[in-house]
A tleap script that builds the chain and sets N, CA, C and O, in Angstrom:
source leaprc.protein.ff14SB
mol = sequence {
  NMET ALA GLU LEU TYR ALA ALA ASN VAL GLU
  ILE SER ARG LYS LYS ASN SER ASP TYR THR
  ASN GLY ASP ASP ALA PHE LYS ASN PHE LYS
  LEU SER ALA MET LEU GLY ILE PRO VAL GLU
  GLN ALA ILE LEU VAL ARG MET SER ASP LYS
  LEU SER ARG ILE ALA THR LEU LEU HIE GLN
  ASP ALA GLN VAL ALA ASP GLU ALA ILE GLY
  ASP THR LEU SER ASP LEU ALA ASN TYR ALA
  VAL ILE LEU ARG MET TYR LEU GLU THR GLN
  ASN ARG PRO SER TRP ALA GLU ILE THR ASP
  GLU LEU GLY GLU SER VAL CGLY
}
set mol.1.N position { -17.465 -7.192 -9.213 }
set mol.1.CA position { -17.660 -6.829 -10.592 }
set mol.1.C position { -16.947 -7.820 -11.507 }
set mol.1.O position { -17.505 -8.240 -12.521 }
set mol.2.N position { -15.735 -8.191 -11.160 }
set mol.2.CA position { -14.972 -9.124 -11.987 }
set mol.2.C position { -15.699 -10.464 -12.104 }
set mol.2.O position { -15.667 -11.100 -13.157 }
set mol.3.N position { -16.352 -10.891 -11.024 }
set mol.3.CA position { -17.097 -12.154 -11.060 }
set mol.3.C position { -18.276 -12.072 -12.014 }
set mol.3.O position { -18.570 -13.029 -12.731 }
set mol.4.N position { -18.952 -10.927 -12.023 }
set mol.4.CA position { -20.087 -10.754 -12.933 }
set mol.4.C position { -19.615 -10.762 -14.386 }
set mol.4.O position { -20.240 -11.390 -15.241 }
set mol.5.N position { -18.516 -10.068 -14.662 }
set mol.5.CA position { -17.975 -10.055 -16.028 }
set mol.5.C position { -17.572 -11.465 -16.459 }
set mol.5.O position { -17.857 -11.881 -17.582 }
set mol.6.N position { -16.920 -12.185 -15.576 }
set mol.6.CA position { -16.497 -13.557 -15.899 }
set mol.6.C position { -17.718 -14.440 -16.164 }
set mol.6.O position { -17.710 -15.247 -17.093 }
set mol.7.N position { -18.745 -14.291 -15.366 }
set mol.7.CA position { -19.975 -15.064 -15.576 }
set mol.7.C position { -20.625 -14.693 -16.905 }
set mol.7.O position { -21.135 -15.558 -17.616 }
set mol.8.N position { -20.603 -13.404 -17.236 }
set mol.8.CA position { -21.181 -12.964 -18.508 }
set mol.8.C position { -20.425 -13.543 -19.698 }
set mol.8.O position { -21.034 -13.914 -20.701 }
set mol.9.N position { -19.111 -13.621 -19.592 }
set mol.9.CA position { -18.309 -14.205 -20.671 }
set mol.9.C position { -18.707 -15.669 -20.855 }
set mol.9.O position { -18.873 -16.131 -21.984 }
set mol.10.N position { -18.857 -16.382 -19.773 }
set mol.10.CA position { -19.230 -17.797 -19.852 }
set mol.10.C position { -20.635 -17.964 -20.437 }
set mol.10.O position { -20.854 -18.841 -21.272 }
set mol.11.N position { -21.575 -17.141 -20.010 }
set mol.11.CA position { -22.937 -17.186 -20.564 }
set mol.11.C position { -22.893 -16.913 -22.063 }
set mol.11.O position { -23.536 -17.608 -22.850 }
set mol.12.N position { -22.133 -15.900 -22.446 }
set mol.12.CA position { -22.027 -15.529 -23.856 }
set mol.12.C position { -21.448 -16.671 -24.686 }
set mol.12.O position { -21.926 -16.930 -25.790 }
set mol.13.N position { -20.445 -17.347 -24.181 }
set mol.13.CA position { -19.851 -18.482 -24.893 }
set mol.13.C position { -20.883 -19.587 -25.107 }
set mol.13.O position { -21.009 -20.136 -26.202 }
set mol.14.N position { -21.611 -19.898 -24.049 }
set mol.14.CA position { -22.605 -20.975 -24.140 }
set mol.14.C position { -23.720 -20.606 -25.110 }
set mol.14.O position { -24.102 -21.414 -25.956 }
set mol.15.N position { -24.242 -19.391 -24.990 }
set mol.15.CA position { -25.329 -18.981 -25.875 }
set mol.15.C position { -24.855 -18.890 -27.317 }
set mol.15.O position { -25.598 -19.227 -28.239 }
set mol.16.N position { -23.619 -18.435 -27.521 }
set mol.16.CA position { -23.080 -18.345 -28.880 }
set mol.16.C position { -23.039 -19.726 -29.525 }
set mol.16.O position { -23.341 -19.865 -30.710 }
set mol.17.N position { -22.670 -20.738 -28.763 }
set mol.17.CA position { -22.615 -22.083 -29.334 }
set mol.17.C position { -24.013 -22.609 -29.646 }
set mol.17.O position { -24.163 -23.474 -30.509 }
set mol.18.N position { -25.042 -22.102 -28.960 }
set mol.18.CA position { -26.416 -22.496 -29.269 }
set mol.18.C position { -26.924 -21.839 -30.548 }
set mol.18.O position { -27.788 -22.395 -31.228 }
set mol.19.N position { -26.398 -20.663 -30.883 }
set mol.19.CA position { -26.885 -19.901 -32.028 }
set mol.19.C position { -26.022 -20.026 -33.283 }
set mol.19.O position { -26.496 -19.773 -34.390 }
set mol.20.N position { -24.767 -20.412 -33.114 }
set mol.20.CA position { -23.858 -20.487 -34.266 }
set mol.20.C position { -23.086 -21.798 -34.235 }
set mol.20.O position { -23.106 -22.522 -33.239 }
set mol.21.N position { -22.420 -22.088 -35.317 }
set mol.21.CA position { -21.568 -23.284 -35.382 }
set mol.21.C position { -20.155 -22.987 -34.911 }
set mol.21.O position { -19.286 -23.857 -34.955 }
set mol.22.N position { -19.923 -21.764 -34.461 }
set mol.22.CA position { -18.587 -21.354 -34.077 }
set mol.22.C position { -17.821 -20.737 -35.231 }
set mol.22.O position { -16.718 -20.224 -35.044 }
set mol.23.N position { -18.405 -20.785 -36.435 }
set mol.23.CA position { -17.721 -20.240 -37.596 }
set mol.23.C position { -17.863 -18.727 -37.696 }
set mol.23.O position { -17.001 -18.061 -38.268 }
set mol.24.N position { -18.943 -18.179 -37.146 }
set mol.24.CA position { -19.175 -16.738 -37.206 }
set mol.24.C position { -19.980 -16.322 -35.983 }
set mol.24.O position { -21.158 -16.659 -35.865 }
set mol.25.N position { -19.359 -15.607 -35.094 }
set mol.25.CA position { -20.010 -15.215 -33.838 }
set mol.25.C position { -21.241 -14.349 -34.062 }
set mol.25.O position { -22.092 -14.250 -33.178 }
set mol.26.N position { -21.349 -13.724 -35.220 }
set mol.26.CA position { -22.473 -12.829 -35.499 }
set mol.26.C position { -23.499 -13.461 -36.446 }
set mol.26.O position { -24.390 -12.772 -36.943 }
set mol.27.N position { -23.376 -14.746 -36.693 }
set mol.27.CA position { -24.201 -15.431 -37.686 }
set mol.27.C position { -25.701 -15.205 -37.460 }
set mol.27.O position { -26.417 -14.857 -38.399 }
set mol.28.N position { -26.178 -15.396 -36.246 }
set mol.28.CA position { -27.618 -15.250 -36.003 }
set mol.28.C position { -28.075 -13.807 -36.200 }
set mol.28.O position { -29.210 -13.575 -36.618 }
set mol.29.N position { -27.225 -12.850 -35.912 }
set mol.29.CA position { -27.590 -11.453 -36.121 }
set mol.29.C position { -27.600 -11.113 -37.610 }
set mol.29.O position { -28.429 -10.327 -38.070 }
set mol.30.N position { -26.679 -11.707 -38.353 }
set mol.30.CA position { -26.595 -11.434 -39.786 }
set mol.30.C position { -27.808 -11.969 -40.546 }
set mol.30.O position { -28.110 -11.493 -41.639 }
set mol.31.N position { -28.494 -12.941 -39.983 }
set mol.31.CA position { -29.702 -13.463 -40.621 }
set mol.31.C position { -30.768 -12.377 -40.749 }
set mol.31.O position { -31.632 -12.453 -41.622 }
set mol.32.N position { -30.709 -11.380 -39.890 }
set mol.32.CA position { -31.675 -10.288 -39.961 }
set mol.32.C position { -31.562 -9.532 -41.281 }
set mol.32.O position { -32.538 -8.945 -41.747 }
set mol.33.N position { -30.384 -9.544 -41.880 }
set mol.33.CA position { -30.183 -8.847 -43.151 }
set mol.33.C position { -31.065 -9.431 -44.246 }
set mol.33.O position { -31.429 -8.729 -45.188 }
set mol.34.N position { -31.412 -10.713 -44.130 }
set mol.34.CA position { -32.306 -11.334 -45.101 }
set mol.34.C position { -33.696 -10.696 -45.052 }
set mol.34.O position { -34.457 -10.769 -46.017 }
set mol.35.N position { -34.012 -10.080 -43.932 }
set mol.35.CA position { -35.295 -9.402 -43.768 }
set mol.35.C position { -35.168 -7.906 -43.992 }
set mol.35.O position { -36.122 -7.153 -43.795 }
set mol.36.N position { -33.977 -7.481 -44.408 }
set mol.36.CA position { -33.745 -6.063 -44.657 }
set mol.36.C position { -33.442 -5.264 -43.402 }
set mol.36.O position { -33.534 -4.036 -43.403 }
set mol.37.N position { -33.081 -5.958 -42.333 }
set mol.37.CA position { -32.769 -5.294 -41.063 }
set mol.37.C position { -31.258 -5.341 -40.854 }
set mol.37.O position { -30.686 -6.427 -40.756 }
set mol.38.N position { -30.606 -4.184 -40.784 }
set mol.38.CA position { -29.158 -4.176 -40.551 }
set mol.38.C position { -28.801 -4.866 -39.226 }
set mol.38.O position { -29.571 -4.833 -38.266 }
set mol.39.N position { -27.643 -5.475 -39.200 }
set mol.39.CA position { -27.187 -6.214 -38.014 }
set mol.39.C position { -27.244 -5.333 -36.768 }
set mol.39.O position { -27.703 -5.773 -35.714 }
set mol.40.N position { -26.776 -4.086 -36.891 }
set mol.40.CA position { -26.764 -3.193 -35.730 }
set mol.40.C position { -28.169 -3.009 -35.166 }
set mol.40.O position { -28.364 -3.019 -33.950 }
set mol.41.N position { -29.140 -2.843 -36.049 }
set mol.41.CA position { -30.517 -2.669 -35.595 }
set mol.41.C position { -31.055 -3.944 -34.962 }
set mol.41.O position { -31.809 -3.884 -33.990 }
set mol.42.N position { -30.675 -5.096 -35.503 }
set mol.42.CA position { -31.110 -6.370 -34.930 }
set mol.42.C position { -30.611 -6.507 -33.490 }
set mol.42.O position { -31.345 -6.957 -32.610 }
set mol.43.N position { -29.375 -6.120 -33.265 }
set mol.43.CA position { -28.821 -6.192 -31.909 }
set mol.43.C position { -29.528 -5.183 -31.010 }
set mol.43.O position { -29.844 -5.486 -29.860 }
set mol.44.N position { -29.774 -3.988 -31.534 }
set mol.44.CA position { -30.476 -2.969 -30.742 }
set mol.44.C position { -31.894 -3.397 -30.389 }
set mol.44.O position { -32.381 -3.075 -29.305 }
set mol.45.N position { -32.561 -4.113 -31.277 }
set mol.45.CA position { -33.903 -4.620 -30.965 }
set mol.45.C position { -33.832 -5.580 -29.786 }
set mol.45.O position { -34.660 -5.517 -28.877 }
set mol.46.N position { -32.850 -6.460 -29.803 }
set mol.46.CA position { -32.692 -7.396 -28.681 }
set mol.46.C position { -32.394 -6.640 -27.384 }
set mol.46.O position { -32.888 -7.001 -26.315 }
set mol.47.N position { -31.582 -5.591 -27.493 }
set mol.47.CA position { -31.285 -4.775 -26.311 }
set mol.47.C position { -32.549 -4.081 -25.801 }
set mol.47.O position { -32.774 -4.005 -24.594 }
set mol.48.N position { -33.370 -3.576 -26.723 }
set mol.48.CA position { -34.594 -2.897 -26.300 }
set mol.48.C position { -35.564 -3.891 -25.665 }
set mol.48.O position { -36.292 -3.534 -24.739 }
set mol.49.N position { -35.584 -5.132 -26.151 }
set mol.49.CA position { -36.400 -6.170 -25.511 }
set mol.49.C position { -35.964 -6.369 -24.065 }
set mol.49.O position { -36.794 -6.482 -23.162 }
set mol.50.N position { -34.660 -6.409 -23.860 }
set mol.50.CA position { -34.136 -6.598 -22.503 }
set mol.50.C position { -34.473 -5.397 -21.614 }
set mol.50.O position { -34.829 -5.568 -20.449 }
set mol.51.N position { -34.359 -4.172 -22.169 }
set mol.51.CA position { -34.711 -2.984 -21.390 }
set mol.51.C position { -36.182 -3.008 -20.992 }
set mol.51.O position { -36.530 -2.648 -19.868 }
set mol.52.N position { -37.033 -3.427 -21.899 }
set mol.52.CA position { -38.454 -3.520 -21.605 }
set mol.52.C position { -38.708 -4.538 -20.494 }
set mol.52.O position { -39.491 -4.292 -19.577 }
set mol.53.N position { -38.043 -5.671 -20.591 }
set mol.53.CA position { -38.192 -6.715 -19.565 }
set mol.53.C position { -37.686 -6.221 -18.208 }
set mol.53.O position { -38.314 -6.474 -17.180 }
set mol.54.N position { -36.566 -5.524 -18.205 }
set mol.54.CA position { -36.022 -4.986 -16.952 }
set mol.54.C position { -37.014 -4.009 -16.328 }
set mol.54.O position { -37.264 -4.059 -15.124 }
set mol.55.N position { -37.580 -3.119 -17.145 }
set mol.55.CA position { -38.557 -2.147 -16.636 }
set mol.55.C position { -39.739 -2.862 -15.994 }
set mol.55.O position { -40.238 -2.432 -14.954 }
set mol.56.N position { -40.184 -3.945 -16.607 }
set mol.56.CA position { -41.297 -4.711 -16.039 }
set mol.56.C position { -40.880 -5.414 -14.757 }
set mol.56.O position { -41.612 -5.389 -13.768 }
set mol.57.N position { -39.704 -6.044 -14.769 }
set mol.57.CA position { -39.262 -6.826 -13.609 }
set mol.57.C position { -38.901 -5.961 -12.404 }
set mol.57.O position { -38.778 -6.471 -11.290 }
set mol.58.N position { -38.734 -4.679 -12.616 }
set mol.58.CA position { -38.513 -3.790 -11.469 }
set mol.58.C position { -39.784 -3.660 -10.632 }
set mol.58.O position { -39.733 -3.249 -9.472 }
set mol.59.N position { -40.930 -4.015 -11.232 }
set mol.59.CA position { -42.215 -3.855 -10.554 }
set mol.59.C position { -42.928 -5.166 -10.268 }
set mol.59.O position { -43.922 -5.181 -9.543 }
set mol.60.N position { -42.443 -6.253 -10.818 }
set mol.60.CA position { -43.067 -7.547 -10.562 }
set mol.60.C position { -42.047 -8.658 -10.727 }
set mol.60.O position { -41.029 -8.495 -11.400 }
set mol.61.N position { -42.340 -9.807 -10.093 }
set mol.61.CA position { -41.454 -10.958 -10.203 }
set mol.61.C position { -41.567 -11.595 -11.581 }
set mol.61.O position { -42.613 -11.524 -12.228 }
set mol.62.N position { -40.496 -12.205 -12.013 }
set mol.62.CA position { -40.478 -12.895 -13.298 }
set mol.62.C position { -41.363 -14.137 -13.241 }
set mol.62.O position { -41.383 -14.854 -12.241 }
set mol.63.N position { -42.078 -14.374 -14.307 }
set mol.63.CA position { -42.913 -15.571 -14.410 }
set mol.63.C position { -42.090 -16.781 -14.848 }
set mol.63.O position { -42.427 -17.920 -14.525 }
set mol.64.N position { -41.019 -16.528 -15.581 }
set mol.64.CA position { -40.096 -17.598 -15.983 }
set mol.64.C position { -39.029 -17.680 -14.906 }
set mol.64.O position { -38.217 -16.768 -14.751 }
set mol.65.N position { -39.036 -18.778 -14.163 }
set mol.65.CA position { -38.199 -18.909 -12.969 }
set mol.65.C position { -36.706 -18.741 -13.228 }
set mol.65.O position { -36.003 -18.168 -12.395 }
set mol.66.N position { -36.207 -19.226 -14.362 }
set mol.66.CA position { -34.770 -19.166 -14.604 }
set mol.66.C position { -34.350 -17.906 -15.352 }
set mol.66.O position { -33.230 -17.839 -15.859 }
set mol.67.N position { -35.231 -16.903 -15.431 }
set mol.67.CA position { -34.889 -15.643 -16.080 }
set mol.67.C position { -35.271 -14.465 -15.192 }
set mol.67.O position { -36.165 -13.685 -15.521 }
set mol.68.N position { -34.593 -14.351 -14.083 }
set mol.68.CA position { -34.827 -13.250 -13.154 }
set mol.68.C position { -34.176 -11.973 -13.688 }
set mol.68.O position { -33.502 -11.998 -14.718 }
set mol.69.N position { -34.377 -10.887 -13.000 }
set mol.69.CA position { -33.871 -9.595 -13.466 }
set mol.69.C position { -32.343 -9.609 -13.628 }
set mol.69.O position { -31.815 -8.974 -14.542 }
set mol.70.N position { -31.647 -10.311 -12.767 }
set mol.70.CA position { -30.188 -10.391 -12.886 }
set mol.70.C position { -29.754 -11.028 -14.196 }
set mol.70.O position { -28.782 -10.596 -14.816 }
set mol.71.N position { -30.483 -12.064 -14.614 }
set mol.71.CA position { -30.185 -12.720 -15.888 }
set mol.71.C position { -30.416 -11.768 -17.053 }
set mol.71.O position { -29.637 -11.732 -18.006 }
set mol.72.N position { -31.494 -10.999 -16.965 }
set mol.72.CA position { -31.820 -10.052 -18.032 }
set mol.72.C position { -30.789 -8.936 -18.096 }
set mol.72.O position { -30.417 -8.500 -19.185 }
set mol.73.N position { -30.326 -8.473 -16.951 }
set mol.73.CA position { -29.274 -7.456 -16.922 }
set mol.73.C position { -27.986 -7.991 -17.544 }
set mol.73.O position { -27.297 -7.274 -18.269 }
set mol.74.N position { -27.668 -9.243 -17.258 }
set mol.74.CA position { -26.477 -9.854 -17.859 }
set mol.74.C position { -26.623 -9.960 -19.364 }
set mol.74.O position { -25.678 -9.700 -20.108 }
set mol.75.N position { -27.830 -10.349 -19.816 }
set mol.75.CA position { -28.065 -10.422 -21.264 }
set mol.75.C position { -27.875 -9.055 -21.917 }
set mol.75.O position { -27.261 -8.951 -22.979 }
set mol.76.N position { -28.401 -8.009 -21.282 }
set mol.76.CA position { -28.266 -6.651 -21.824 }
set mol.76.C position { -26.794 -6.260 -21.927 }
set mol.76.O position { -26.356 -5.708 -22.936 }
set mol.77.N position { -26.041 -6.550 -20.875 }
set mol.77.CA position { -24.604 -6.238 -20.884 }
set mol.77.C position { -23.903 -6.993 -22.011 }
set mol.77.O position { -23.049 -6.435 -22.699 }
set mol.78.N position { -24.265 -8.252 -22.196 }
set mol.78.CA position { -23.641 -9.044 -23.258 }
set mol.78.C position { -24.002 -8.504 -24.635 }
set mol.78.O position { -23.149 -8.458 -25.522 }
set mol.79.N position { -25.263 -8.094 -24.829 }
set mol.79.CA position { -25.632 -7.524 -26.124 }
set mol.79.C position { -24.868 -6.231 -26.396 }
set mol.79.O position { -24.504 -5.960 -27.540 }
set mol.80.N position { -24.623 -5.437 -25.367 }
set mol.80.CA position { -23.849 -4.212 -25.547 }
set mol.80.C position { -22.426 -4.541 -26.007 }
set mol.80.O position { -21.886 -3.865 -26.883 }
set mol.81.N position { -21.832 -5.553 -25.434 }
set mol.81.CA position { -20.488 -5.962 -25.834 }
set mol.81.C position { -20.513 -6.548 -27.247 }
set mol.81.O position { -19.609 -6.291 -28.043 }
set mol.82.N position { -21.537 -7.328 -27.556 }
set mol.82.CA position { -21.655 -7.896 -28.902 }
set mol.82.C position { -21.758 -6.778 -29.928 }
set mol.82.O position { -21.116 -6.841 -30.976 }
set mol.83.N position { -22.557 -5.759 -29.641 }
set mol.83.CA position { -22.685 -4.630 -30.567 }
set mol.83.C position { -21.349 -3.926 -30.745 }
set mol.83.O position { -20.960 -3.590 -31.864 }
set mol.84.N position { -20.660 -3.708 -29.655 }
set mol.84.CA position { -19.349 -3.057 -29.751 }
set mol.84.C position { -18.396 -3.882 -30.602 }
set mol.84.O position { -17.711 -3.345 -31.473 }
set mol.85.N position { -18.351 -5.187 -30.351 }
set mol.85.CA position { -17.466 -6.054 -31.121 }
set mol.85.C position { -17.839 -6.035 -32.595 }
set mol.85.O position { -16.963 -5.981 -33.459 }
set mol.86.N position { -19.131 -6.080 -32.886 }
set mol.86.CA position { -19.556 -6.058 -34.283 }
set mol.86.C position { -19.132 -4.753 -34.954 }
set mol.86.O position { -18.592 -4.765 -36.060 }
set mol.87.N position { -19.376 -3.642 -34.291 }
set mol.87.CA position { -18.993 -2.348 -34.866 }
set mol.87.C position { -17.494 -2.273 -35.110 }
set mol.87.O position { -17.054 -1.718 -36.117 }
set mol.88.N position { -16.710 -2.826 -34.196 }
set mol.88.CA position { -15.260 -2.821 -34.364 }
set mol.88.C position { -14.833 -3.682 -35.554 }
set mol.88.O position { -13.854 -3.362 -36.227 }
set mol.89.N position { -15.561 -4.775 -35.818 }
set mol.89.CA position { -15.211 -5.604 -36.967 }
set mol.89.C position { -15.572 -4.912 -38.274 }
set mol.89.O position { -15.058 -5.273 -39.333 }
set mol.90.N position { -16.442 -3.935 -38.206 }
set mol.90.CA position { -16.862 -3.192 -39.393 }
set mol.90.C position { -16.008 -1.954 -39.623 }
set mol.90.O position { -16.290 -1.155 -40.516 }
set mol.91.N position { -14.955 -1.794 -38.807 }
set mol.91.CA position { -14.056 -0.643 -38.891 }
set mol.91.C position { -14.797 0.686 -38.780 }
set mol.91.O position { -14.455 1.670 -39.435 }
set mol.92.N position { -15.799 0.682 -37.950 }
set mol.92.CA position { -16.537 1.922 -37.714 }
set mol.92.C position { -15.900 2.640 -36.537 }
set mol.92.O position { -15.305 2.005 -35.666 }
set mol.93.N position { -16.020 3.936 -36.509 }
set mol.93.CA position { -15.428 4.657 -35.387 }
set mol.93.C position { -16.145 4.339 -34.078 }
set mol.93.O position { -17.353 4.105 -34.057 }
set mol.94.N position { -15.388 4.336 -33.003 }
set mol.94.CA position { -15.979 4.125 -31.685 }
set mol.94.C position { -16.693 5.389 -31.244 }
set mol.94.O position { -16.520 6.451 -31.842 }
set mol.95.N position { -17.485 5.273 -30.208 }
set mol.95.CA position { -18.193 6.436 -29.667 }
set mol.95.C position { -17.191 7.512 -29.250 }
set mol.95.O position { -17.422 8.701 -29.468 }
set mol.96.N position { -16.085 7.091 -28.655 }
set mol.96.CA position { -15.059 8.054 -28.230 }
set mol.96.C position { -14.497 8.799 -29.434 }
set mol.96.O position { -14.276 10.008 -29.371 }
set mol.97.N position { -14.267 8.083 -30.527 }
set mol.97.CA position { -13.747 8.737 -31.735 }
set mol.97.C position { -14.765 9.719 -32.304 }
set mol.97.O position { -14.406 10.805 -32.758 }
set mol.98.N position { -16.031 9.331 -32.276 }
set mol.98.CA position { -17.081 10.217 -32.786 }
set mol.98.C position { -17.170 11.485 -31.934 }
set mol.98.O position { -17.225 12.592 -32.471 }
set mol.99.N position { -17.184 11.325 -30.612 }
set mol.99.CA position { -17.308 12.482 -29.742 }
set mol.99.C position { -16.046 13.344 -29.803 }
set mol.99.O position { -16.126 14.567 -29.688 }
set mol.100.N position { -14.879 12.714 -29.983 }
set mol.100.CA position { -13.647 13.490 -30.145 }
set mol.100.C position { -13.737 14.344 -31.409 }
set mol.100.O position { -13.375 15.520 -31.396 }
set mol.101.N position { -14.217 13.751 -32.493 }
set mol.101.CA position { -14.357 14.499 -33.743 }
set mol.101.C position { -15.354 15.637 -33.589 }
set mol.101.O position { -15.131 16.738 -34.093 }
set mol.102.N position { -16.442 15.375 -32.901 }
set mol.102.CA position { -17.444 16.419 -32.675 }
set mol.102.C position { -16.847 17.543 -31.842 }
set mol.102.O position { -17.086 18.719 -32.120 }
set mol.103.N position { -16.073 17.189 -30.827 }
set mol.103.CA position { -15.437 18.197 -29.979 }
set mol.103.C position { -14.458 19.039 -30.763 }
set mol.103.O position { -14.376 20.251 -30.560 }
set mol.104.N position { -13.707 18.407 -31.668 }
set mol.104.CA position { -12.752 19.142 -32.492 }
set mol.104.C position { -13.448 20.082 -33.463 }
set mol.104.O position { -12.967 21.186 -33.720 }
set mol.105.N position { -14.584 19.644 -34.003 }
set mol.105.CA position { -15.280 20.491 -34.970 }
set mol.105.C position { -16.020 21.643 -34.285 }
set mol.105.O position { -16.256 22.688 -34.891 }
set mol.106.N position { -16.380 21.438 -33.023 }
set mol.106.CA position { -17.066 22.512 -32.273 }
set mol.106.C position { -16.060 23.463 -31.672 }
set mol.106.O position { -16.277 24.674 -31.646 }
set mol.107.N position { -14.950 22.913 -31.184 }
set mol.107.CA position { -13.992 23.709 -30.441 }
set mol.107.C position { -12.998 24.406 -31.235 }
set mol.107.O position { -12.146 25.104 -30.685 }
savepdb mol mol.pdb
quit
């Protein structure tokens, strides 16, 4: 597991340098705001694309040789971390904080 996480960090670093100048890790996602799409939704769209691809690749081989199901799973994991990091930079409550609050209001 540690090897997969380390590989994902390296992939994320490389892809980030392809999409940004290093000045803002969320720069490419923030461009979606110009189209009226919130950053969170832009990231979720990318995640849903990966989920769709995974569902397809469970039943057939990838046509793009360098993008097998393992690569797509890594991309999905990285997008989940990117979303978490973005939400944390926005000072939004974490899922744990939300569920804790819900538990307190119910209990």
